[in-house]
C-alpha atoms as a printed R data frame, in Angstrom:
    type eleno elety resid chain resno       x      y      z
1   ATOM     1    CA   MET     A     1 100.369 84.676 63.245
2   ATOM     2    CA   GLU     A     2 103.795 85.143 64.664
3   ATOM     3    CA   ASN     A     3 106.902 84.131 63.042
4   ATOM     4    CA   LEU     A     4 109.174 81.585 64.995
5   ATOM     5    CA   ASP     A     5 112.274 83.434 64.070
6   ATOM     6    CA   LYS     A     6 111.469 85.819 67.113
7   ATOM     7    CA   PHE     A     7 111.850 82.801 69.519
8   ATOM     8    CA   PRO     A     8 114.440 80.468 67.758
9   ATOM     9    CA   TYR     A     9 116.042 79.018 70.930
10  ATOM    10    CA   PHE     A    10 112.952 78.580 72.813
11  ATOM    11    CA   PHE     A    11 111.164 76.786 69.975
12  ATOM    12    CA   ASP     A    12 114.091 74.721 69.019
13  ATOM    13    CA   GLU     A    13 114.350 73.536 72.514
14  ATOM    14    CA   GLY     A    14 110.603 73.224 73.110
15  ATOM    15    CA   LEU     A    15 109.985 71.211 70.064
16  ATOM    16    CA   LYS     A    16 112.681 68.819 71.148
17  ATOM    17    CA   LEU     A    17 110.174 67.949 73.840
18  ATOM    18    CA   ILE     A    18 107.721 67.001 70.898
19  ATOM    19    CA   ALA     A    19 110.628 65.552 68.700
20  ATOM    20    CA   TYR     A    20 108.495 62.899 66.862
21  ATOM    21    CA   CYS     A    21 105.024 62.665 65.584
22  ATOM    22    CA   PRO     A    22 102.581 60.632 67.736
23  ATOM    23    CA   LEU     A    23 100.746 59.181 64.748
24  ATOM    24    CA   CYS     A    24 103.598 58.101 62.550
25  ATOM    25    CA   ASP     A    25 106.808 58.506 64.542
26  ATOM    26    CA   ALA     A    26 108.278 60.811 61.917
27  ATOM    27    CA   SER     A    27 110.738 63.671 63.018
28  ATOM    28    CA   ILE     A    28 108.901 66.939 63.727
29  ATOM    29    CA   THR     A    29 110.482 69.941 61.905
30  ATOM    30    CA   PRO     A    30 110.235 73.189 64.063
31  ATOM    31    CA   GLN     A    31 110.348 75.395 60.957
32  ATOM    32    CA   LYS     A    32 106.712 74.197 60.130
33  ATOM    33    CA   ALA     A    33 105.291 75.097 63.554
34  ATOM    34    CA   LYS     A    34 102.938 78.123 63.856
35  ATOM    35    CA   ILE     A    35 102.147 80.245 66.859
36  ATOM    36    CA   VAL     A    36  98.508 80.263 67.726
37  ATOM    37    CA   GLU     A    37  98.809 82.440 70.754
38  ATOM    38    CA   SER     A    38 101.583 83.637 73.147
39  ATOM    39    CA   ARG     A    39 101.211 85.038 76.672
40  ATOM    40    CA   ASP     A    40 104.642 85.757 78.476
41  ATOM    41    CA   ASP     A    41 106.445 82.579 78.373
42  ATOM    42    CA   LEU     A    42 103.535 80.238 77.366
43  ATOM    43    CA   HIS     A    43 102.884 79.559 73.974
44  ATOM    44    CA   LEU     A    44 100.196 77.634 71.963
45  ATOM    45    CA   VAL     A    45 101.770 76.033 68.842
46  ATOM    46    CA   HIS     A    46 100.093 74.222 65.955
47  ATOM    47    CA   ILE     A    47 102.228 71.695 64.175
48  ATOM    48    CA   GLN     A    48 101.632 69.653 60.957
49  ATOM    49    CA   CYS     A    49 103.582 66.393 60.324
50  ATOM    50    CA   GLN     A    50 105.141 66.533 57.012
51  ATOM    51    CA   LYS     A    51 104.975 62.799 56.723
52  ATOM    52    CA   CYS     A    52 101.310 61.778 57.536
53  ATOM    53    CA   GLN     A    53  99.909 65.434 57.461
54  ATOM    54    CA   GLY     A    54  98.462 64.862 60.938
55  ATOM    55    CA   TYR     A    55  98.115 67.911 63.409
56  ATOM    56    CA   ILE     A    56  99.415 68.524 66.847
57  ATOM    57    CA   LEU     A    57  98.608 71.369 69.266
58  ATOM    58    CA   ALA     A    58 101.450 71.823 71.703
59  ATOM    59    CA   LEU     A    59 101.439 74.182 74.925
60  ATOM    60    CA   MET     A    60 104.906 75.007 75.701
61  ATOM    61    CA   LEU     A    61 105.932 76.719 79.020
62  ATOM    62    CA   LYS     A    62 109.354 78.265 79.799
63  ATOM    63    CA   THR     A    63 110.146 78.471 83.375
64  ATOM    64    CA   ALA     A    64 113.309 79.036 85.400
65  ATOM    65    CA   GLY     A    65 113.434 75.236 85.827
66  ATOM    66    CA   GLY     A    66 113.354 74.688 82.024
67  ATOM    67    CA   LEU     A    67 111.039 73.908 79.355
68  ATOM    68    CA   SER     A    68 107.647 71.941 79.442
69  ATOM    69    CA   SER     A    69 105.384 70.974 76.753
70  ATOM    70    CA   ILE     A    70 102.117 69.096 76.378
71  ATOM    71    CA   GLY     A    71 101.054 67.791 72.955
72  ATOM    72    CA   LEU     A    72  97.438 66.988 71.756
73  ATOM    73    CA   ILE     A    73  96.694 65.165 68.386
74  ATOM    74    CA   THR     A    74  93.835 67.161 66.849
75  ATOM    75    CA   ASP     A    75  91.964 67.107 63.339
76  ATOM    76    CA   LEU     A    76  91.897 70.968 63.295
77  ATOM    77    CA   ASN     A    77  94.302 72.642 60.746
78  ATOM    78    CA   PHE     A    78  95.894 76.010 61.874
79  ATOM    79    CA   ASN     A    79  92.988 78.220 60.549
80  ATOM    80    CA   ASP     A    80  90.484 76.057 62.466
81  ATOM    81    CA   VAL     A    81  92.548 76.383 65.734
82  ATOM    82    CA   PHE     A    82  92.707 80.137 65.226
83  ATOM    83    CA   LYS     A    83  89.176 80.400 64.522
84  ATOM    84    CA   PHE     A    84  87.845 78.401 67.521
85  ATOM    85    CA   LYS     A    85  90.412 79.413 70.072
86  ATOM    86    CA   ASP     A    86  88.267 82.256 71.556
87  ATOM    87    CA   GLY     A    87  84.725 80.752 71.064
88  ATOM    88    CA   GLN     A    88  82.230 80.117 73.409
89  ATOM    89    CA   LYS     A    89  82.500 77.010 75.719
90  ATOM    90    CA   ILE     A    90  80.023 74.300 75.296
91  ATOM    91    CA   GLU     A    91  78.859 73.058 78.654
92  ATOM    92    CA   ALA     A    92  78.029 69.359 79.337
93  ATOM    93    CA   ASP     A    93  74.500 70.115 80.065
94  ATOM    94    CA   GLU     A    94  74.030 71.657 76.558
95  ATOM    95    CA   VAL     A    95  75.387 68.604 74.832
96  ATOM    96    CA   LEU     A    96  72.951 66.343 76.869
97  ATOM    97    CA   LYS     A    97  70.076 68.563 76.053
98  ATOM    98    CA   ILE     A    98  70.891 68.382 72.315
99  ATOM    99    CA   TYR     A    99  71.190 64.579 72.707
100 ATOM   100    CA   GLN     A   100  67.985 64.320 74.437
101 ATOM   101    CA   ALA     A   101  66.232 66.521 71.942
102 ATOM   102    CA   LEU     A   102  67.551 64.488 69.005
103 ATOM   103    CA   ASN     A   103  66.482 61.258 70.676
104 ATOM   104    CA   LYS     A   104  62.954 62.423 71.435
105 ATOM   105    CA   LYS     A   105  62.360 63.402 67.720
106 ATOM   106    CA   ASP     A   106  64.120 60.305 66.559
107 ATOM   107    CA   ILE     A   107  66.001 62.760 64.161
108 ATOM   108    CA   VAL     A   108  69.117 60.420 64.301
109 ATOM   109    CA   LYS     A   109  67.072 57.371 63.352
110 ATOM   110    CA   GLN     A   110  65.392 59.373 60.483
111 ATOM   111    CA   ILE     A   111  68.640 60.519 59.209
112 ATOM   112    CA   LEU     A   112  70.146 57.164 59.175
113 ATOM   113    CA   GLU     A   113  67.104 55.556 57.405
114 ATOM   114    CA   ASP     A   114  67.254 58.271 54.643
115 ATOM   115    CA   LYS     A   115  70.734 57.202 53.682
């Protein structure tokens, strides 16, 4: 995990693009952001709202034309994001196969009945 002090201007300016929590509209504090991964001028940053405790993943890009960012609301804490960031991708066909297998065996129905 990198420290944001190495990139103070970039992150102060980049986080102005994500100035408010999309869940509760509270101000975002850049000091609470954690870098998940960096490559050149591209940074994946995890932010936790201090008010509602919600999580945001932000992809920030610095170009000659300025700063751009895209934010995503998530339920993953920083450790989860770091753990899963390099995991294998799940293909749509794999999800469909699991769904079909569960339906054939009525596992979902059985689980719901057991509750």
